[in-house]
N, C-alpha and C positions, 0 to 999 in steps of 0.2 A: 558573648560581647555585651558589655554594659551599655545602658542608654547614653551615658556621657561620652563613651568612646565612639558610639555610632554617630552621635551628633557631631563630634569633632571630625570624624571621617567625612561626613557630608560637607562640613564647612571647608575641609581641605580639598575635596573634589571640586567644590564650587570655586575655590580660590585658584585651583589649577586651570579651570576653564576661563576665569576672568583674566588671569595673567598670561596664559599660554594658548588660549583658545583650544583647549584639549577637548575634542568631541567625545572621546571615551569617558572622560571625567563627567561631562554633562549628561551623557547617556546613563551613567551610574546613578547620578542624582535623580534622573527621571524614573529609572527602574525602581529605586527605593521608595519613591513617594507617589507613583502613578495610581496605585490601588486606592490610597487614601483620597486623592483628589477626585478620581473618577467616582468613587462611592459617594462622596459628599455631593458631587454635582448631580448624579442621577437621582438622588433623593429629592433635590430641590427643584428639578424640572419635571417631576411627575413620572419618573421611570422612562424617559425618552433617551435611548442609548445614543442616538445620533447627536442630540443636543449636548449630552454629557461629554461625548468625545470632543465636540467643538469647544466646550468650556475648558476641558483639560488642555487642549491645544493652546487656547488663549492664555491660560495660567502659566504654562511653562514657557511660552513666548515672552510673557512679561518677566518671568524669572531670568531668562537669558538677557533681556535688555537691562535689567537692574542687577546683574551679577556682581559688579564692582561694589555696589553699596551693600548688598546682602551678605557679602563674605564676613561682615562684622555683626550680623544679626544674631542675637543670643539664641533664638529658636527658629530655625528655618521652617519646621513643620507648622508652627503657628502662623507664620506669614503665608504659607501655601494654603492653609485652611481658610484664613480670612479672605485671601484673594479669590479663592474658589467661591466663597459665599457672595462676594461682591459681583463677580462675573455672572453667577447664576441668577442673582437678583436682577441684574441688568438684562439678562436674556429673557426672564419671565416678564419684566416690564415691557420690553420691546415687542415680545410676542403678543402680549395682551393688547398693546396699542395697534399692532398690525391686524389682529383679528377684528378689533372694533372698527378700524377703518374699512376693512373688507365688508363687514356686516353693514356699515352705513352706506357704503357704495352699492352693495346689493339692494338694500332697501330703497335707495334713490333710484336705481335703475328700474326696480319693480314699480315704483311710483310713476316713472315716466311711461312705461309700456303695459302695465297690468290692468286688466279690467275687473279683477276680483273686487276692487273697492266699490264698484257699482253695485254688486250684490249685497255688500255690507251696508251700503248707503240705503238701499231699498228697505232693509230691516230697521235701520237707525232713524230714518226720516220721520216716521209717524210719532215717535216718542221723544225726539230730541228736545223739542221746545218745552214739553212738559217737564222733562228731567232738568233742563236748564233753569226753569222757574222754581225748582225745589232747592236750588243753591241759594246761599246768602247773596245779598245784593253786591257786596264787595267782590266775592268770587266770580259772580256772573259778569260783572263789568270787566274784570281782569281778562276773562276768557274772550269776551266780545272784542275788546280792544286788541288783544294779542293774536287770536286765531281767526276771528271772523273778519277783522279789518286789516290783519297782517301788519300791525304796527310794531316797530322795534321796542325792545324792553325799555330803553331810555325814554322814549316818547310816552310809553304807557306809564312809567314811573312819574314823569313830570305831570301827567294829567291826573293821576291818583294821589300825588303828593308822597310818593315812596321812592326809596333808592332803587337802583337797578337790581341789586341782589335780592332785596325784599320783594320786588315784582316777580322775579324768577321763582322764589319760594312760594308766593301766593298762587301763581299760575299752576305750578306743579301740584299743589294741594287741591286746587279747584278741579284739575283734570282727574285726580284720583277719586274725589267725591262724585264727580259726574259719572265715572266708570262704575262706581258702586250703585248709583241710582239706576243706571241702565241695566246692571246685572239683575236687579230686583224685578225688572221687566222682561227678563229672559234673554237679554243681549249681553253675552259674555265676550269680552275683548280686552286686549292690553291697552295701556295708556297710549302707547305709540300708535296703535291702530286708530284710536279715537282722535288723536291729533291729525292723522292723515285724512280721516273723514271730515273733520272740521275744516281743514285747509283745502279740501276738495269741493265737493258739491254742496256744502252747507251754505255757500254764498254763490248764487247763480246770477247770470246777467238777465236784466229785465228786458222785456220786448222792446224792439226799436220804436222810438217815438213816444214811449210811455213817459219818459222824463219831461219831454216838452209839453205834453198834454197836462201832466200834473202841475208843472210850473205855471202854465197859463191859467189853469183853474185856481191855483193858489193866489196868484197875483190878482186875479179878478176878485177873489174873496177878500183880498187885502191882508192876507196872512200866510205865512209859511209854517205848516205844521211840523211837529217834531218827527212824525212818522215819515214825512217826505224826506227829511234830512237823513234818516236812517237808511231809507231806500237808496238815496243817492250815494251814500257811503258804501253800501253793498255793491252797487253797480261799479263804482270807481275802484273797488278793491280787487276785482277779478283780474285785470291786466297785471297788477303787481304780483298776484299769486302765480300766474303763469310765468312771468319774468323771473321770479325767484327760483322756480323749479328748473327753468332752462339754465339760469346762472349756476345753480348747484351742479347740474350735469357737466357743464363746461369746466367748473373748478375741479371736479372729480377726475375728468379726463386729463386735465393739465397736471394734477398731482401724480397720476399713474405714469405719465410720460416722463416727468422729472425723476421719479423713482427708478424707472427703467434706465435712464441715462446715467444716474448715479451708480447703479449696479454694474453697468458696462464699464464705467471708469474704474471702479474698484477691481474688476477682473483684469483690466490692462495693468493696473498697478501691481496686482498679485503676480502676474506673469513676469513683470520686470524684476520684482523682488526674487522670484525663483531663479532667474538668470544670474542676478548678482550673487545669490547664495551658491550657485554652481561654480561661478568664477572664484569665489573665496575658498570653497572646498578644494578646488584644484590647486590654488596657491598654497593652502595648508598642506596638501600632500607633497608638494615640492619642498616645502620647508622641512617636513618630517624626513624626507629622503636625505636632504643636506645634513640634518642633525645626525642621522644614522651614520653617514660617512664620516662626520667629524668624530663621533664616538669611536668608530673603528680606528681612525688615525690616532686618537688619544690612547686607546688600548695598546696599539702597536708601539707608541712612544713609551708607555709605561713598561712594556716588556723589554724594550731596548735599554731603558734606564736600569731595570733589575739586572739585566745581563752585565751592564757596565759596572754596577756596584759589586756584583759577584767577582768580576775580573779584577776590580780594584782590591778586593779582599785577598784574592790569590796573589796578586802582585805584592801586597803587604807581607804575606807569608814568605814569598820568595826573597824579598828584601831582607827580612829578619834572618832568614837562613843564610843569606849571603853575608850579612854583617857578622854572624857568628862564625862562619867559615873564614872570613877575613881576619877576625881576631885570633882564630886558632892557627893561622899561618903567619902572623906577624913575627913569631919567634921561629927562627930557622930550625930544621930538624936536628941539626948538630947541637944546638943550644938547649932544645926542649927534651927533658927526660921522658922516655917512653912510659906509658901508663903501666903501673905495676902496683901490687899490694891491694889490700882491702879498701874499697871506696874509691878507687881510681876511676876517672871518667873516661869511658870509651867512645862516647858520641852523644848526640841529641836526636831524638826521634820526634817527629811532628805528626799529630793526628788531626784530620780535618773532616768536618761535616758541612755540606752545602745543600740546602733544601728550602722549599717554599711551601707554606700551608696557610689555609684560611681558618681562623680560630674565632669562635663566638665567645660570649662572655664566660669567664672563669674556666676556659679550656687551656690546657698546657701541652706544649710541643715536647716530645721525647725523642732523643737521638743519641748516638754514641755507641756504647758497648765495646769500647776498644780495650785491648790488653795492654794497659799502660804500665803495669807493674807485674812482676812474676806472680802468677796465681790470682791476680786481681783485674777487675775491669772498671772502666769509668763511664758514667752516664751524664748527659747534659739535659736539664729541664729548663724550658723558657716559657714564661707566662706573661702575656701582655694584658694591661688593664687600661681601659679608656677613661679619660677624664675630660669633662666639658665644663670649663670655668665660665662659660658664657661668651667667649670670644672665639675667633678663628685664627689659625687652624687649631684642630683638636690636639690634645696632649695625650701621649701614650707612655705609661710607665712599664718598663720591661724588668720583671723579676726573674732571676735565673738561679739555678742551683747545680753544683757539680758534686757528685758523690761517688765514692769508690767502694765496691763490694767484692767479696771473694767470689770466685767463679761458681763454687758449689751453692752460693746463696742466691744466684740469679733465678734458680727455679723457685725458691721460696718467695722471692719478690715478684714472680711472674714476668720476668724480663728475658726469658730464653730467646725470644724472637729477635732481640736486639744484639746478640753476640756477634761481633765482627772481628775477623782476623786481618782485615785490610786497614791500612792507615787512612784511607779516604772512604767516606760513605755518603749516600744520599737517602738512606733509609730512616724513616721517622714514623712516629705514631702520635696520636692525640688522646689525652686523658681528660675526662670531665673533672669537675671539682671534687666529687666524692672519691673517684679513683686516685686522684692526686693525693688527697689526704690519707687514704689507706696506704699508698706507697711510702709516703714520708714516715708514717707511723711504723710500718714494717722495717724501714731502714734504721730507725732509731732503736728498734727492738733487737736487731741483729748486730753483728760485729762491723757493719758498714760504717763508713765515715763520710760526713758532708765536708768536702774540701773547702768550698767557698759558696757564698750566696750574694754575688754582686747584683746591683740594681742601677738602672739609669732611666732618666726621663728625657723624652725626645718629642718633637712636634711631628704631626702627621706628615708622612712622605719624606722625612729627613733621615739620614744615616746617623747611627750612634755606635760607639765602640766601648765595650767594657773590658778592662784588662786587670788581671790579678798577677802581676809580675813579681817574681822573687829572685833577686840576683844571687848567684852562687859562685864561689871561688873554687876552681879546679886545681889539680896538682901542678899544672904548668904555671899557675899564677893568674891565668885569664879569668875574667868574670863572664858568666853565662846567664842570660835571663831565662828563667824557667817559670812556666805557669800558663794558665788559660787566658784566652781572649775571645770575645764574642762580638761579631759585627752584625747589626740588625737594621732593617729598614721596614717600619710599619706603615701600612696604608689603611685608613679607616674607611669602611664602606659608606655610601651616601646616607644610609639610614642610621649610621652611628652605632650599629649593633654587632659588627664583626671587624676583624683585623686581617688583612692580607699581609702575612709576615714573611720576609725574606731573611734567612739566618745563615751566617758563615761562622762556624765555631772552630777554634784551634786550641790544641793542647800540646805544649812542648814539655817533654820529659827527658831526663838524663838516663843514659845507659851506663851502668857501673860494672866493674869486674867482679864485684861481690854484692850480695843483697844487703847493703847497708845504706843508711840514709846519708845523703850529702850534707856537708857542713854549711849552714847559711852564712852569708857575709854579715858579720855583726855591724858593719858600718852602713849597710843599706837595708833597712827593715822592709818587710813586706807591706805593700800599700795598694789598695784598689784605686783604679782610675777610670772615670767615665768621661768620654769626650764626644759630644755630638758633632 
């Protein structure tokens, strides 16, 4: 199967699902593309099979929702691959955010209850101020305002004459430089750990009453020193630090609660969707059963119609026989001379074949084998050809051939199985195109004669009749219609690749008192007639 045909089949399966909600068609699309989607997903989520399965589920769910639009997509596999990449990227992004939130929550909780920071502070305290003074003044001021005094970035920026983003960058660079100065003194830690230490015991509460004593002494001296102001700032910053930690814990708990409620709501919605899907599946099953019953009724109606057409053909034969008998009795026996002499007509024999076959492209139906003339037999060949001009219904051209061969030549032609001594037969066979060409070639090489090759064009499901009637005048003066007629009803399969053909073939021949050819009526020449 070529890539183009495979793509067209996938588009056809998706169209069937979009139009008829065919679950089988959608399952076929999933089966064809699941390996591609799953493989692309598992590569992008780091080999996590559960995540890859969830992503594949999401991709095909999106495909089902957009089936109507995607039936016109030039390359469905491209859409699936792109959608898989988008879903995988979203999963990785959400997973990264989730892990970061969990890490931050864990760090916050550890800050609230861990005493490990005390041990770190005991190592950091003796060298902190020395390392701080190794920083540039701008970096040191940024750290003091942000972490020692717990001021917001906007306020720090206003005091230092910088934008908020510039303050963030300066504080981050200052922390990294401070961490390196501490590392040279044997204290190795991350920047986050340094921040926790600075926000913790780096600013401690002064003893009670010390502020009042210092203020009184300063007032008495008539001046307020800068060191006193720094001490007051350190004292006042401690409640803000504790409040910020408490507020962070509360916000974290609130976020977890909101996330849990959202998850519960999604579970309820998923259960509701599953119930709706079950109801729709049950309704689809009922629809399929109804469609199957209608198909059975349609098949029964077609069989009834075929039987009706066959009976109509037989009635036509009987009527023609009755007309001939009526014409033969219009002259009383006393007025009509008895048949005598060479070539006198002794009667009319009718040979009939009624059968039905399914033929694919370039196949030919073979029937007959009647002994229509002394020492000779007649065969009927019928070949349907489907034409699709772009409209409906389809058009079928019926090509037929009647040929007469000597009995001893039937073995040469390979037609011994079709010899029939009865006037009626339902025996038939099917030849492919090569067998048909070989048979016609053999007929032309023998003494066989092709009597006629009538052809008719008819619409799908309609009856057509091909007649090759030759009027003959008999000794009594009556005119008798002699020749073949073929009644056909073609029905093209839904895929347009085969024809269910119903055929009723008739051949009327004269019986003479001697083996001589009858005299044709010169006033009525032979003419083919095709009447749908």
